[in-house]
C-alpha positions in Angstrom: -18.6 0.5 5.8 -15.3 -0.9 6.9 -12.4 -2.2 4.8 -10.5 -5.3 6.1 -7.4 -7.0 4.8 -6.7 -10.7 5.4 -3.0 -11.1 6.2 -1.0 -14.3 5.9 2.7 -14.3 6.6 2.7 -10.5 6.4 1.2 -10.5 2.9 -2.4 -9.3 2.0 -4.3 -12.2 0.5 -7.9 -10.9 0.6 -9.9 -7.7 1.1 -13.5 -7.2 2.0 -15.8 -4.2 2.4 -18.5 -4.8 5.0 -20.6 -3.2 7.7 -18.9 -3.9 11.1 -21.9 -6.1 12.2 -21.5 -8.3 9.1 -17.7 -8.4 9.4 -18.0 -9.7 13.0 -20.0 -12.7 11.7 -17.9 -13.1 8.5 -14.5 -13.3 10.2 -15.8 -16.2 12.3 -16.5 -18.2 9.0 -13.3 -17.1 7.4 -10.7 -17.5 10.2 -7.3 -15.8 9.9 -5.8 -12.4 10.7 -8.0 -9.6 9.5 -6.7 -6.0 9.8 -8.7 -2.9 9.2 -7.5 -0.6 6.3 -8.7 2.8 5.1 -9.8 3.4 1.5 -9.0 7.1 2.0 -5.3 6.6 3.1 -2.6 6.9 0.5 1.1 7.9 0.9 0.4 8.0 4.7 -2.1 10.8 4.2 -5.9 10.8 4.5 -7.4 12.3 1.4 -10.2 13.9 3.3 -8.0 15.4 5.9 -8.6 12.8 8.6 -6.1 10.7 10.4 -4.3 8.2 8.0 -4.6 4.6 8.9 -1.7 2.2 8.3 0.2 4.1 5.7 -1.8 3.0 2.6 -5.0 1.3 1.7 -4.1 -2.4 1.5 -4.1 -4.3 -1.8 -3.7 -7.9 -2.7 0.0 -8.7 -2.6 0.8 -5.7 -0.3 3.1 -6.2 2.7 1.9 -5.6 6.2 4.8 -4.3 8.3 4.0 -5.2 11.9 6.7 -3.2 13.5 5.3 0.1 11.9 1.7 -1.1 11.6 1.5 -0.1 7.9 0.6 -1.5 4.5 2.8 -0.9 1.5 2.8 -2.1 -2.1 5.2 -4.6 -3.8 8.7 -3.3 -4.6 8.6 -2.3 -8.3 12.4 -2.5 -8.9 15.2 -3.9 -6.8 17.0 -0.5 -6.7 14.0 1.3 -5.2 13.7 1.8 -1.4 10.7 2.4 0.8 10.2 5.9 2.1 9.1 5.4 5.8 7.3 8.8 5.8 5.0 8.1 2.9 5.3 4.2 2.8 5.8 4.3 -0.9 8.7 3.1 -3.1 11.1 5.6 -4.4 13.7 5.4 -7.2 17.3 6.2 -6.5 16.9 9.1 -8.9 14.0 11.6 -8.6 11.4 11.6 -11.3 11.9 14.6 -13.7 9.6 17.5 -13.1 9.5 18.9 -16.6 6.0 17.7 -17.3 7.0 15.0 -19.7 6.3 11.2 -19.2 9.1 8.9 -18.2 9.6 5.2 -17.5 12.2 3.8 -15.1 15.1 1.9 -16.7 16.4 -0.5 -14.1 19.5 -1.5 -16.0 20.7 2.0 -16.5 19.2 3.5 -13.3 17.7 6.5 -15.1 14.3 7.7 -16.2 13.9 7.2 -20.0 11.6 9.6 -21.8 8.5 8.1 -23.2 8.0 9.5 -26.7 
């Protein structure tokens, strides 16, 4: 099975899972730009040890970066930046590693403890 993302103006607007033979016929009836994506790729790593494909598995609303040939999710907060090694968003302050649960507070730029 292959996974394919339909991209319009660098945004993912549809995803299908299909055998390659079906996809070849399907894309003719649903014209547009279809780009293969890998269900096993997250954080620019292949979860089964294979070669990662395009940074992350594409999702509706994801961005397709043509220059780097990767998919990445929507920016969660305006202060967060994209890590170009993992193609994931990172807060300006690292998430605490004390085992507790936190939520990002954009107005104070800190991680608030979830009680």
